[in-house]
C-alpha positions as CSV (number, residue, x, y, z in Angstrom):
1,M,8.3,-2.1,-20.3
2,E,6.2,0.5,-18.2
3,I,3.4,-1.9,-17.8
4,R,5.5,-4.8,-16.4
5,Q,6.7,-1.8,-14.1
6,A,3.4,-0.9,-13.1
7,L,2.3,-4.4,-12.4
8,L,5.4,-5.3,-10.4
9,W,4.9,-2.2,-8.3
10,S,1.4,-2.7,-7.9
11,G,2.1,-6.4,-6.7
12,L,4.6,-5.0,-4.2
13,L,1.9,-2.4,-2.9
14,L,-0.5,-5.3,-2.5
15,G,2.1,-7.3,-0.8
16,S,3.0,-4.2,1.8
17,Q,-0.7,-3.6,2.2
18,A,-1.0,-7.3,3.3
19,T,1.7,-7.2,5.5
20,D,0.8,-4.1,7.1
21,T,-2.7,-5.4,7.8
22,I,-1.6,-8.6,9.3
23,T,0.8,-7.1,11.7
24,T,-1.9,-4.3,12.6
25,A,-4.2,-7.3,13.5
26,I,-1.6,-9.4,15.5
27,D,-0.4,-6.2,17.2
28,R,-4.1,-5.1,18.1
29,A,-4.9,-8.5,19.2
30,Q,-2.0,-7.9,21.7
31,G,-3.4,-4.9,23.1
32,S,-1.7,-2.1,21.0
33,I,-3.8,0.7,19.6
34,E,-3.8,2.2,15.9
35,S,-2.2,5.6,16.2
36,M,-3.5,6.7,12.3
37,P,-6.7,8.3,12.8
38,I,-8.3,7.0,9.6
39,S,-7.2,3.4,10.1
40,A,-8.2,3.5,13.8
41,R,-11.9,4.3,12.8
42,L,-11.8,1.9,9.7
43,L,-10.9,-0.8,12.8
44,E,-13.4,0.4,15.3
45,V,-16.1,0.4,12.8
46,G,-15.9,-2.5,10.9
47,G,-12.8,-4.4,12.4
48,I,-9.9,-5.9,10.5
49,A,-12.1,-6.8,7.5
50,L,-13.1,-3.2,6.6
51,F,-9.6,-2.2,7.1
52,W,-8.2,-4.7,4.5
53,G,-11.0,-4.0,2.3
54,F,-10.1,-0.3,2.2
55,K,-6.5,-1.2,1.5
56,V,-7.5,-3.6,-1.3
57,L,-9.5,-0.7,-2.7
58,I,-6.6,1.8,-2.7
59,V,-4.3,-0.5,-4.3
60,A,-6.8,-1.4,-7.1
61,G,-6.8,2.3,-7.9
62,A,-3.2,3.0,-7.6
63,A,-2.8,-0.1,-10.1
64,A,-5.8,1.2,-12.3
65,L,-4.2,4.5,-12.9
66,L,-0.4,3.5,-13.0
67,I,-1.2,0.8,-15.6
68,A,-3.6,3.5,-17.5
69,A,-0.7,5.9,-17.3
70,A,1.8,2.9,-18.5
71,R,-0.5,2.4,-21.5
72,K,-0.6,6.0,-22.6
73,V,3.1,6.0,-22.8
74,R,3.0,3.0,-25.0
75,E,0.3,4.4,-27.4
76,E,2.0,8.0,-27.4
77,D,5.3,8.5,-26.5
78,H,4.7,12.2,-25.4
79,R,7.0,13.9,-22.8
80,L,4.1,14.6,-20.5
81,S,2.8,10.9,-20.5
82,R,6.3,9.7,-19.8
83,L,6.4,12.4,-16.6
84,T,3.0,11.3,-15.4
85,F,4.1,7.6,-15.5
86,R,7.3,8.3,-13.7
87,L,5.8,10.6,-10.9
88,S,2.8,8.0,-10.4
89,L,5.4,5.2,-10.3
90,V,7.7,7.0,-7.8
91,A,4.4,7.9,-5.9
92,V,3.7,4.1,-5.7
93,Q,7.3,3.1,-4.8
94,A,7.5,5.6,-2.0
95,V,4.4,4.4,-0.2
96,T,5.4,0.6,-0.8
97,V,8.5,1.2,1.1
98,C,6.9,3.4,3.7
99,L,4.3,0.4,4.2
100,A,7.0,-1.9,4.4
101,T,8.9,0.5,7.0
102,A,5.4,0.5,9.1
103,S,5.2,-3.4,9.0
104,L,8.5,-3.6,10.2
105,S,7.6,-1.1,13.1
106,N,4.4,-3.1,13.7
107,L,6.8,-6.3,14.1
108,Y,9.2,-4.5,16.4
109,L,6.5,-3.6,18.7
110,L,4.9,-7.2,18.8
111,T,8.4,-8.4,19.8
112,S,8.3,-5.8,22.5
113,F,5.1,-7.2,24.1
114,S,6.3,-10.8,23.6
115,G,10.0,-10.1,25.3
């Protein structure tokens, strides 16, 4: 059960990162600026490719840790292992929801340019 949840939420995190990257690229092409300092620097130095690559690395790291925590729960059902997995899962879920919100904000910004 935990491994399926880890894979599902890792996939959703990757999807929300992809959506955020696409909407950021479109917004920047329309003349907006990135308000997050680290993201702005990545875009300045390496463009959208570096920005996307960084996001993929973040997702890969989060997925690896989440899957490792899920496997630990499967191997040894200790309370601490279950707590670690649950906290990690909630963190990934929260980031995924926040990124979906950021993507919707980017889309709204794009429509304000168009209209």
